C-alpha positions as CSV (number, residue, x, y, z in Angstrom):
1,M,103.6,100.4,93.0
2,A,102.5,99.6,96.6
3,F,104.7,102.2,98.2
4,R,105.4,105.6,96.7
5,L,107.8,108.2,98.2
6,Y,108.3,111.7,96.7
7,N,109.3,115.2,97.9
8,D,107.2,118.4,98.0
9,K,108.2,119.1,94.4
10,G,106.8,115.8,93.2
11,I,110.2,114.3,92.5
12,E,110.2,110.6,93.1
13,F,112.7,109.2,95.7
14,F,113.5,106.3,93.4
15,I,114.5,106.8,89.8
16,E,111.9,105.8,87.2
17,N,111.3,102.1,86.5
18,D,112.9,102.1,83.1
19,I,116.1,103.5,84.5
20,F,116.3,101.1,87.5
21,N,119.6,99.4,87.8
22,T,118.4,96.1,89.2
23,S,120.0,93.0,90.4
24,T,117.6,90.1,90.1
25,N,118.0,86.6,91.6
26,S,116.3,84.2,89.2
27,D,115.8,81.3,91.6
28,K,112.2,80.4,92.4
29,V,112.2,80.8,96.1
30,T,113.7,84.3,96.5
31,H,113.8,87.4,94.4
32,Q,116.1,90.4,94.9
33,V,116.0,93.9,93.4
34,I,118.2,96.9,94.0
35,F,116.7,100.4,93.6
36,F,118.9,103.5,93.4
37,I,118.0,106.8,94.9
38,N,117.1,109.6,92.5
39,P,120.3,111.7,92.1
40,L,118.2,114.9,92.3
41,I,117.5,113.9,95.9
42,G,120.6,112.2,97.1
43,K,122.8,109.1,96.6
44,G,122.5,105.6,97.9
45,F,120.4,102.5,97.3
46,F,117.7,100.2,98.6
47,K,117.9,96.5,98.4
48,K,114.6,94.5,98.5
49,I,114.5,90.7,99.1
50,F,111.2,88.8,98.7
51,I,110.7,85.5,100.4
52,N,107.3,83.8,100.5
53,G,105.2,86.6,102.0
54,I,108.1,88.3,103.7
55,Q,109.9,91.4,102.3
56,V,113.2,92.6,103.5
57,V,114.1,96.2,102.7
58,Y,117.6,97.6,103.4
59,G,118.5,101.2,102.5
60,T,121.6,103.4,103.0
61,G,122.6,106.7,101.6
62,T,122.9,110.5,101.9
63,L,120.2,113.0,101.2
64,A,121.3,116.3,99.5
65,E,119.4,118.2,102.2
66,K,117.0,117.5,105.0
67,T,113.7,116.7,103.2
68,L,110.0,116.5,103.9
69,F,108.7,113.5,101.9
70,C,105.2,112.5,101.0
71,F,104.3,108.8,100.9
72,D,101.4,106.6,99.8
73,N,101.1,103.0,100.8
74,D,98.2,100.9,99.4
75,E,99.0,97.7,101.3
76,E,98.4,96.2,104.8
77,S,101.6,95.0,106.5
78,I,103.4,94.5,109.8
79,H,106.9,96.0,109.9
80,M,110.0,95.2,112.0
81,F,111.6,98.6,111.6
82,F,115.2,99.3,112.5
83,L,116.8,102.8,112.0
84,L,120.5,102.2,112.1
85,K,121.5,105.8,111.2
86,G,119.5,109.0,110.9
87,K,116.5,110.6,112.4
88,S,112.9,110.8,111.0
89,T,109.3,111.7,112.0
90,T,106.2,110.3,110.3
91,F,102.9,112.2,110.2
92,S,99.6,110.8,109.0
93,D,95.9,111.3,109.7
94,K,95.7,107.5,110.3
95,L,98.2,107.7,113.2
96,T,97.1,108.7,116.7
97,F,100.5,110.2,117.3
98,N,103.6,111.2,115.2
99,V,106.0,108.3,114.9
100,G,109.6,109.4,115.4
101,F,112.8,107.4,115.2
102,E,116.4,108.2,116.1
103,A,119.6,106.3,115.2
104,N,119.9,102.8,116.8
105,Q,116.2,102.4,117.6
106,H,113.5,99.9,116.5
107,N,109.8,99.1,116.9
108,L,107.0,97.1,115.4
109,I,104.7,99.0,113.1
110,Y,101.3,98.1,111.6
111,T,100.2,100.0,108.5
112,N,96.9,99.7,106.6
113,H,96.5,101.7,103.4
114,I,98.2,104.8,104.8
115,S,99.5,108.0,103.4
116,G,101.2,111.0,105.0
117,K,104.6,112.7,105.3
118,I,108.0,111.8,106.6
119,Q,110.4,114.5,107.8
120,W,114.0,113.3,107.5
121,E,116.0,115.4,110.0
122,S,119.5,114.2,109.0
123,N,121.3,113.8,105.8
124,D,122.8,110.3,106.3
125,F,120.5,107.4,106.8
126,Q,120.6,103.6,107.1
127,L,117.6,101.4,107.8
128,C,116.3,97.9,107.7
129,E,112.6,97.0,107.5
130,I,111.2,93.4,107.4
131,N,107.6,93.3,106.3
132,F,105.1,90.5,107.0
133,N,101.6,89.9,105.9
134,R,99.2,89.4,108.7
135,E,98.9,85.6,108.4
136,I,102.7,85.0,108.7
137,F,103.2,87.6,111.5
138,E,100.4,86.2,113.7
139,R,102.0,82.7,113.4
140,F,104.9,83.9,115.4
141,V,103.5,86.5,117.9
142,P,103.1,85.0,121.4
143,E,99.6,84.6,122.9
144,E,100.4,87.0,125.7
145,E,98.4,89.9,127.0
146,L,101.4,92.2,126.3
147,F,100.7,91.9,122.6
148,A,96.9,92.0,122.9
149,N,96.5,95.8,122.1
150,F,98.8,95.5,119.1
151,K,96.7,92.5,117.8
152,T,93.5,94.4,118.4
153,S,94.8,97.3,116.3
154,I,95.6,94.9,113.5
155,D,92.2,93.3,113.7
156,E,90.6,96.8,113.6
157,G,92.8,98.0,110.8
158,K,94.3,100.9,112.8
159,S,97.8,101.8,111.8
160,G,100.3,102.5,114.5
161,T,103.3,101.2,116.5
162,F,103.5,98.5,119.1
163,S,104.7,101.0,121.7
164,V,104.8,104.8,121.9
165,H,108.4,104.3,123.0
166,N,111.1,102.8,120.7
167,F,113.6,100.2,121.7
168,F,117.4,100.2,121.5
169,I,119.0,98.0,118.8
170,K,121.1,95.3,120.5
171,P,124.5,94.2,119.0
172,Q,123.0,90.8,118.1
173,M,120.4,92.5,116.1
174,Y,123.0,94.4,114.1
175,Q,124.8,91.2,113.4
176,L,121.6,89.4,112.2
177,I,120.7,92.4,109.9
178,Q,124.2,92.2,108.4
179,D,123.9,88.4,107.9
180,I,120.6,88.9,106.1
181,I,121.8,91.7,103.8
182,D,125.1,89.9,103.0
183,C,123.7,86.5,102.3
184,E,125.2,85.0,99.2
185,R,123.6,81.6,99.2
186,K,121.4,80.5,96.3
187,G,118.1,78.8,95.8
188,V,116.4,76.9,98.6
189,Y,119.5,77.3,100.9
190,K,119.2,81.1,100.6
191,K,115.5,80.8,101.6
192,M,116.3,78.6,104.6
193,F,119.1,80.9,105.7
194,L,117.1,84.1,105.4
195,E,114.0,82.7,107.1
196,S,116.0,81.4,110.0
197,K,117.8,84.8,110.5
198,I,114.5,86.7,110.2
199,I,112.8,84.5,112.8
200,E,115.8,84.9,115.1
201,L,115.7,88.7,114.7
202,L,112.0,88.7,115.4
203,L,112.6,86.5,118.5
204,L,115.2,89.0,119.8
205,Q,112.7,91.9,119.2
206,L,109.8,90.1,120.9
207,E,112.0,89.1,123.8
208,Q,113.2,92.6,124.3
209,I,109.6,93.9,124.2
210,S,108.5,91.1,126.7
211,S,111.2,92.0,129.1
212,H,110.2,95.7,129.1
213,E,113.6,96.8,128.0
214,N,112.0,99.9,126.5
215,H,114.4,102.6,127.5
216,V,117.4,103.1,129.8
217,P,116.4,106.1,132.0
218,S,119.7,106.1,133.9
219,I,121.7,106.8,130.8
220,K,121.5,110.2,129.2
221,K,120.8,110.5,125.5
222,K,124.2,112.0,124.8
223,D,125.9,109.1,126.7
224,I,123.9,106.6,124.7
225,E,125.2,108.2,121.5
226,K,128.7,107.9,122.8
227,I,128.2,104.1,123.5
228,Y,127.0,103.6,119.9
229,A,130.0,105.6,118.7
230,V,132.3,103.3,120.5
231,K,130.5,100.3,118.9
232,E,131.2,101.8,115.5
233,I,134.9,102.4,116.4
234,I,135.2,98.8,117.4
235,I,133.6,97.5,114.2
236,K,136.0,99.6,112.1
237,N,139.1,98.6,114.0
238,L,138.7,94.9,114.7
239,N,142.4,94.3,114.0
240,K,143.7,96.9,116.4
241,N,144.3,96.9,120.1
242,I,142.7,100.1,121.5
243,S,142.6,100.5,125.3
244,L,139.4,101.4,127.2
245,V,141.0,104.7,128.1
246,E,141.6,105.6,124.5
247,L,138.1,104.5,123.4
248,A,136.6,106.6,126.1
249,H,138.8,109.6,125.1
250,Q,137.7,109.3,121.5
251,V,134.1,109.7,122.3
252,G,134.4,112.2,125.1
253,T,133.8,110.1,128.2
254,N,135.9,108.3,130.9
255,E,136.7,104.6,131.3
256,F,134.4,104.1,134.3
257,M,131.3,105.6,132.4
258,L,132.2,103.7,129.3
259,K,132.3,100.3,131.0
260,K,129.2,101.0,133.1
261,N,127.0,102.4,130.2
262,F,128.2,99.8,127.6
263,K,127.3,96.9,129.9
264,Q,123.9,98.5,130.8
265,L,123.0,99.3,127.2
266,F,124.3,96.1,125.5
267,G,124.3,93.6,128.3
268,T,128.0,92.7,127.7
269,T,131.5,94.2,128.3
270,V,133.4,96.2,125.8
271,F,136.0,93.5,125.2
272,S,133.4,90.7,125.1
273,F,131.6,92.6,122.3
274,W,134.9,93.3,120.6
275,N,135.9,89.6,120.7
276,D,132.5,88.5,119.4
277,A,132.7,91.0,116.5
278,K,136.2,89.6,115.7
279,M,134.9,86.1,115.6
280,E,132.0,87.0,113.4
281,Q,134.3,88.7,111.0
282,A,136.6,85.7,111.0
283,K,133.7,83.3,110.3
284,S,132.6,85.5,107.4
285,M,136.1,85.5,105.9
286,L,136.5,81.8,106.3
287,I,133.3,81.1,104.4
288,K,133.5,83.8,101.7
289,Q,137.1,84.5,101.0
290,D,140.0,82.5,99.7
291,M,142.3,83.1,102.7
292,N,144.1,80.7,105.0
293,I,143.6,80.6,108.7
294,K,146.9,82.4,109.5
295,E,146.0,85.3,107.2
296,I,142.6,85.7,108.9
297,S,144.1,85.4,112.4
298,D,146.6,88.2,111.5
299,L,143.9,90.4,110.0
300,I,141.7,90.4,113.1
301,G,144.6,91.1,115.4
302,Y,145.7,87.7,116.8
303,K,149.5,87.3,116.9
304,N,149.1,83.6,117.9
305,Q,147.1,81.4,115.5
306,R,146.5,78.8,118.3
307,H,145.0,81.5,120.5
308,F,142.7,82.5,117.6
309,A,141.6,78.9,117.0
310,S,140.8,78.4,120.7
311,A,138.8,81.6,120.8
312,F,136.9,80.7,117.6
313,K,136.0,77.2,118.9
314,R,134.8,78.7,122.2
315,K,132.5,81.0,120.3
316,F,131.1,78.6,117.6
317,G,131.8,75.1,118.9
318,I,133.8,74.3,115.8
319,S,137.5,75.0,114.9
320,P,138.4,77.4,112.0
321,S,139.9,74.4,110.0
322,Q,136.7,72.4,110.4
323,L,134.6,75.4,109.2
324,K,137.0,76.0,106.3
325,N,136.8,72.4,105.2
326,N,133.1,72.1,105.5
327,T,131.1,75.3,105.2
328,R,127.7,73.5,105.5
329,Y,128.0,74.0,109.3
330,F,127.0,77.6,108.7
């Protein structure tokens, strides 16, 4: 096994191979496996998707207790790492500094035959990691001085992160991660879809790095957590009409600070984000579920079907009925 994770008692994080409950896609261009977390450590699962030199890893679950894990990795790889929930710190003799992540943060990481320890400082976790071999990654990285040090580290085989500071995960990144994990296409269409979404996600990550959007010093950490909490409330209540005052009250802030910090952190207004999330949900239901347009319009909180259709076309350039009749557009 290229990557091994176990606790200080020697208990493997994943259950043994012969007990694995796996889901395998038999087509030739992609391969998918689901690993379940050892019940002695917690509950949850990891999904791995393999596509021509690229590996997608998505994990979510709850640990029985805060745990110090040991890890061994006998491969060389570049990782797009996104910690959606949780908090962790990685220690290794091969790292010049300890690598820590908190919820809603991401970074680029290079690892080369590395071992060490990971301290999980929260019980719940959710993460996504996209791993490239060097040849594929270097094909996409811009020839800019900004990336020179990271490329030098790769050339010298020195494990580490692109930046000592992490970056905030943008809403578009969350949506792309969800699209990748939820992809139900088969064969070559699945490969094309996944590769396009992965490249788009890498593009957003590299653009954010290039624009030096490293941290937002004018927003306190506790206020950043409140903004992400608002995002979660919105995602879970797409069909409801909740006022800005009520949203602010639910997370312990005021309307002015909510509007200001949301725009600064996510680059859009609360209601623009809410509307985009509704449209993405509607698109998913149109493609994947046997529901008519009125039913979908009602479910995402539109009382008028025509208003829904107009908003959908503004977002995607195609009407709900056109998408429903011909899903090849997406």
